[in-house]
N, CA, C and O of each residue as an XYZ file, in Angstrom:
316
protein
N       0.632     -1.199     -0.153
C       0.189     -0.087     -0.327
C       1.074      1.254     -0.217
O       2.170      1.376      0.329
N       0.268      2.276     -0.913
C       1.338      3.607     -0.843
C       1.209      4.373      0.246
O       0.254      4.398      1.021
N       2.101      4.938      0.280
C       2.104      6.266      2.459
C       0.961      7.106      1.396
O       0.023      6.903      2.167
N       0.374      7.797      0.374
C      -0.305      8.769      0.381
C      -1.665      7.684      0.464
O      -2.357      8.448      1.138
N      -2.450      6.613      0.298
C      -3.459      6.033      0.421
C      -3.435      5.241      1.944
O      -4.505      4.710      2.241
N      -2.384      5.118      2.879
C      -1.868      4.761      4.297
C      -2.728      6.097      4.365
O      -3.940      6.168      4.159
N      -1.588      7.494      4.802
C      -2.165      8.445      4.993
C      -4.185      8.709      5.005
O      -4.980      9.028      5.889
N      -4.297      8.425      3.784
C      -5.704      8.712      3.778
C      -6.704      8.473      4.844
O      -7.397      9.125      5.625
N      -6.309      6.441      4.316
C      -7.412      6.027      5.277
C      -7.000      6.109      6.673
O      -7.858      5.840      7.514
N      -5.417      6.552      7.199
C      -5.761      6.616      8.732
C      -6.432      8.121      8.592
O      -6.676      8.444      9.755
N      -6.696      8.804      8.033
C      -7.304     10.385      8.172
C      -8.556     10.007      8.282
O      -9.280     10.299      9.234
N      -9.015      9.054      6.908
C     -10.725      8.606      7.148
C     -10.617      8.072      8.642
O     -10.939      8.998      9.388
N     -10.339      7.109      9.248
C     -10.544      6.471     10.380
C     -10.225      7.256     11.371
O     -10.831      6.953     12.398
N      -9.656      7.970     11.455
C      -9.405      9.573     12.636
C     -10.763     10.049     12.605
O     -11.499     10.112     13.590
N     -11.140     10.468     11.120
C     -12.672     11.096     11.175
C     -13.757     10.293     11.626
O     -14.721     10.912     12.076
N     -13.792      9.489     11.612
C     -14.848      8.880     11.913
C     -15.189      8.169     13.374
O     -16.290      7.860     13.829
N     -14.218      8.058     13.797
C     -13.908      8.304     15.618
C     -14.483      8.994     15.937
O     -15.455      8.837     16.675
N     -13.931     10.361     15.325
C     -14.313     12.101     15.735
C     -15.156     12.190     15.470
O     -15.728     12.903     16.295
N     -16.224     11.701     14.209
C     -18.160     11.567     14.326
C     -18.342     11.229     15.124
O     -18.866     12.056     15.869
N     -18.150      9.978     15.673
C     -18.799      9.423     17.161
C     -18.845      9.624     18.187
O     -19.533      9.181     19.106
N     -17.678     10.723     18.073
C     -17.467     10.825     19.506
C     -18.300     12.358     20.245
O     -18.881     13.163     19.517
N     -18.220     12.509     21.579
C     -19.032     13.845     21.675
C     -18.338     14.396     23.451
O     -17.811     13.550     24.173
N     -18.410     15.200     23.696
C     -17.910     15.548     25.224
C     -19.315     16.999     26.260
O     -20.242     17.736     25.925
N     -18.830     16.757     27.094
C     -20.082     17.471     28.357
C     -20.271     19.221     27.127
O     -21.294     19.564     26.535
N     -19.247     19.766     27.128
C     -19.907     20.889     26.745
C     -20.104     21.350     25.379
O     -20.222     22.537     25.074
N     -20.140     20.200     24.426
C     -20.482     20.590     22.920
C     -21.749     21.254     22.586
O     -22.870     21.092     23.069
N     -21.371     21.967     21.740
C     -22.486     22.636     21.391
C     -23.458     21.752     20.285
O     -23.060     20.821     19.584
N     -24.637     22.230     20.326
C     -25.809     21.670     19.177
C     -25.139     21.642     18.449
O     -24.832     20.500     18.106
N     -24.468     22.762     17.728
C     -23.834     22.526     16.199
C     -23.094     22.037     15.388
O     -23.155     21.968     14.160
N     -21.922     21.471     16.568
C     -20.999     20.842     16.615
C     -21.661     19.115     16.560
O     -21.673     18.325     15.616
N     -22.046     18.999     17.631
C     -23.055     17.766     17.790
C     -23.743     17.397     16.115
O     -23.774     16.215     15.775
N     -24.394     18.742     14.916
C     -25.146     18.066     13.955
C     -24.249     17.907     13.029
O     -24.143     16.899     12.331
N     -23.324     19.222     12.954
C     -21.726     19.365     12.271
C     -21.254     17.531     11.768
O     -21.155     16.884     10.726
N     -21.007     17.221     13.842
C     -20.374     15.096     13.836
C     -21.176     14.700     13.453
O     -20.721     13.631     13.046
N     -22.664     14.701     13.096
C     -23.688     13.339     12.868
C     -23.151     13.423     11.274
O     -22.651     12.547     10.570
N     -23.522     15.132     10.934
C     -23.769     15.027      9.343
C     -22.399     14.648      8.405
O     -22.401     14.392      7.201
N     -21.414     14.682      9.178
C     -20.073     14.132      8.829
C     -20.487     13.020      8.532
O     -20.805     12.605      7.418
N     -20.498     12.540      9.437
C     -20.258     10.501      9.850
C     -21.176     10.506      9.686
O     -21.503     11.128     10.696
N     -22.634     10.198      8.884
C     -23.291      9.657      7.949
C     -22.530      9.431      6.725
O     -22.346      8.339      6.187
N     -21.894     11.142      6.144
C     -21.132     11.163      4.818
C     -20.485     10.488      4.710
O     -20.463      9.907      3.625
N     -19.206      9.984      6.099
C     -18.264      9.065      5.878
C     -18.917      7.902      5.362
O     -18.803      7.284      4.304
N     -19.712      7.746      6.494
C     -20.164      6.090      6.356
C     -20.471      5.501      4.844
O     -19.883      4.550      4.327
N     -21.736      6.442      4.139
C     -21.935      6.719      2.671
C     -21.338      6.122      2.042
O     -21.662      5.059      1.513
N     -20.067      6.834      1.948
C     -18.855      6.845      0.896
C     -17.815      6.488      1.212
O     -16.747      6.887      0.747
N     -18.031      5.402      2.343
C     -16.505      4.230      2.736
C     -15.850      3.932      1.933
O     -16.285      4.056      0.788
N     -14.586      3.432      2.123
C     -13.627      2.864      0.796
C     -14.356      1.723      0.782
O     -15.067      1.311      1.699
N     -14.096      1.027     -0.676
C     -14.895     -0.425     -1.099
C     -13.877     -1.867     -0.233
O     -14.163     -2.994      0.172
N     -12.562     -0.980     -0.278
C     -11.536     -2.115      0.725
C      -9.915     -0.936      1.087
O      -9.603      0.213      0.773
N      -9.348     -1.925      1.795
C      -7.813     -1.285      2.479
C      -6.596     -1.456      1.264
O      -5.589     -0.751      1.199
N      -6.841     -2.218      0.622
C      -5.723     -1.968     -1.020
C      -5.770     -1.509     -1.818
O      -4.748     -1.306     -2.474
N      -6.842     -1.131     -2.173
C      -7.544     -0.368     -3.833
C      -9.130     -0.130     -3.349
O     -10.115     -0.794     -3.669
N      -9.081      0.582     -2.814
C     -10.115      1.301     -2.418
C     -11.043      1.924     -3.517
O     -10.346      2.352     -4.438
N     -11.961      2.058     -3.662
C     -13.442      2.582     -4.268
C     -14.256      3.075     -3.641
O     -14.389      2.638     -2.499
N     -15.425      4.526     -4.228
C     -15.985      4.486     -3.229
C     -17.480      4.250     -3.830
O     -18.080      4.357     -4.900
N     -17.726      3.837     -2.383
C     -19.371      3.064     -2.697
C     -20.566      3.781     -3.004
O     -21.448      3.200     -3.635
N     -20.680      4.699     -2.723
C     -22.056      5.769     -2.749
C     -21.513      5.797     -4.464
O     -22.320      5.659     -5.384
N     -20.384      5.950     -4.635
C     -20.261      6.899     -6.258
C     -19.792      5.510     -7.224
O     -18.836      5.404     -7.994
N     -21.007      4.371     -6.806
C     -20.715      4.235     -8.157
C     -19.310      2.856     -8.483
O     -19.249      2.238     -9.546
N     -18.356      2.645     -7.340
C     -17.153      2.837     -7.823
C     -16.399      3.919     -8.139
O     -15.550      3.341     -8.819
N     -16.085      5.034     -8.151
C     -15.763      6.355     -8.212
C     -14.610      6.015     -7.692
O     -14.369      4.864     -7.327
N     -13.919      6.829     -7.621
C     -12.019      7.215     -7.401
C     -12.423      7.421     -5.591
O     -13.372      8.112     -5.220
N     -11.627      6.782     -4.773
C     -11.686      7.631     -3.616
C     -10.720      7.967     -3.136
O      -9.891      7.800     -4.030
N      -9.924      8.574     -1.788
C     -11.555      9.383     -1.521
C     -12.432     10.339     -2.687
O     -11.918     10.809     -3.702
N     -13.379     10.446     -2.419
C     -14.156     11.269     -3.208
C     -14.433     12.636     -2.508
O     -14.379     12.742     -1.283
N     -14.737     13.699     -3.352
C     -14.835     14.945     -2.626
C     -15.745     14.970     -1.621
O     -15.600     15.905     -0.834
N     -16.758     14.122     -1.384
C     -17.430     13.899      0.110
C     -16.732     13.591      0.666
O     -16.206     14.511      1.293
N     -16.250     12.454      0.884
C     -15.006     12.297      1.770
C     -14.105     13.559      2.529
O     -14.031     14.161      3.600
N     -13.666     13.520      1.570
C     -12.380     14.809      1.767
C     -13.459     15.949      2.427
O     -12.909     16.094      3.519
N     -14.445     16.700      2.458
C     -15.071     17.381      2.680
C     -15.508     16.831      3.977
O     -15.407     17.559      4.964
N     -15.968     15.671      4.096
C     -16.505     15.584      5.419
C     -15.442     15.471      6.731
O     -15.490     15.804      7.916
N     -14.575     14.891      5.955
C     -13.285     14.903      7.122
C     -12.796     16.024      7.699
O     -12.743     16.192      8.917
N     -12.302     17.090      6.576
C     -12.202     18.193      7.162
C     -13.009     18.607      8.100
O     -12.551     18.922      9.199
N     -14.434     18.682      7.811
C     -15.882     19.200      8.074
C     -16.036     18.399      9.673
O     -16.920     18.701     10.475
N     -15.044     17.398      9.905
C     -15.460     16.888     11.245
C     -14.589     16.925     11.903
O     -14.426     16.352     12.980
N     -13.727     17.788     11.196
C     -12.130     17.967     12.479
C     -12.654     19.305     13.413
O     -13.333     20.223     12.953
N     -12.173     19.203     14.854
C     -12.753     20.381     15.902
C     -11.635     21.725     14.976
O     -11.764     22.938     15.143
N     -10.994     21.311     14.395
C      -9.819     22.738     13.690
C     -10.792     23.701     12.874
O     -10.485     24.875     12.667
N     -11.909     23.173     12.452
C     -12.178     23.408     11.149
C     -13.905     24.385     11.493
O     -14.553     25.228     10.874
N     -14.056     23.658     12.798
C     -14.995     23.693     13.331
C     -15.020     25.254     14.653
O     -16.013     25.454     15.353
C-alpha cells in the first residue's frame, strides 16, 4: 500500500472516530456537524483497504470530494 493511501485511510479512520465522539460542553451545532459528517463518511466508505473505490459513487475514485469535505468538517480545528 502506498504512503498516500495509508495517510488517507488513517485520516478517514480518525474522522469516523471523531464523528462518533462527544464531550459534555459540545455545542448543538458541533454535534450536528459531526452527525452529518459521520453519515457522509459512512455512505462514502472505502470499498476495501488495498485498492479502495467509493461505495456511494458507483465505484468512483476514493477518497471522493464528499469524503475529503467530511474529513475536514468533522475536525474540530475547522469548526
